[in-house]
matplotlib code that plots the C-alpha trace (Angstrom):
import matplotlib.pyplot as plt

x = [0.0, 2.8, 4.6, 1.4, 0.8, 4.3, 4.0, 0.8, 2.4, 5.4, 3.2, 1.0, 3.9, 6.3, 3.9, 6.2, 8.3, 11.8, 12.3, 15.2, 15.5, 14.4, 11.4, 10.3, 10.4, 8.4, 5.8, 5.4, 4.8, 2.5, 0.3, 0.0, 1.7, 4.2, 4.0, 7.7, 10.7, 12.4, 9.7, 9.7, 13.5, 13.1, 10.5, 12.8, 15.7, 13.6, 12.2, 15.6, 16.7, 13.6, 14.2, 10.9, 12.8, 15.8, 18.2, 20.1, 21.9, 20.5, 16.9, 14.6, 12.0, 10.1, 12.2, 11.3, 10.0]
y = [0.0, 2.4, 1.7, 2.2, 5.6, 6.6, 5.5, 7.5, 10.6, 10.5, 9.7, 12.7, 15.0, 13.9, 13.0, 13.9, 16.4, 16.6, 18.4, 19.2, 17.4, 20.4, 21.1, 17.4, 17.5, 20.7, 19.2, 16.2, 18.6, 21.1, 18.3, 16.8, 13.5, 14.1, 16.1, 17.0, 17.6, 14.7, 12.3, 13.7, 13.2, 9.6, 8.9, 10.3, 8.2, 5.0, 5.3, 6.0, 2.7, 0.9, 2.1, 4.1, 7.4, 8.2, 11.1, 12.7, 16.0, 17.0, 16.4, 13.7, 11.9, 8.6, 5.8, 5.0, 1.5]
z = [0.0, 0.9, -2.4, -4.4, -2.6, -3.5, -7.1, -7.4, -6.0, -8.3, -11.3, -10.5, -10.0, -12.7, -15.5, -18.3, -16.3, -14.8, -11.6, -9.3, -6.0, -4.1, -6.4, -6.2, -2.4, -2.4, -4.7, -2.4, 0.5, -1.4, -2.7, 0.8, -0.1, 2.7, 5.9, 6.3, 4.0, 5.8, 4.7, 1.2, 1.0, 2.2, -0.4, -3.1, -1.9, -1.5, -5.0, -6.5, -5.0, -6.2, -9.7, -9.9, -10.2, -12.4, -11.9, -14.8, -15.0, -11.6, -12.6, -11.5, -13.6, -13.7, -15.0, -18.6, -18.9]

ax = plt.figure().add_subplot(projection="3d")
ax.plot(x, y, z, "-o")
ax.set_aspect("equal")
plt.show()
């Protein structure tokens, strides 16, 4: 359930977009997916490890499948 919630959040935010780490964290907060920047940072890190997010040239996007 947690992974599904995170997938939905990143799909909603990054749908065809690339954002900086800071902007991605701020979007997670402003859309009420996360309640703190620490949680947003953990979500970003966890999903990089899971291969859901991809980082290139300082920008984060959904991993192309």
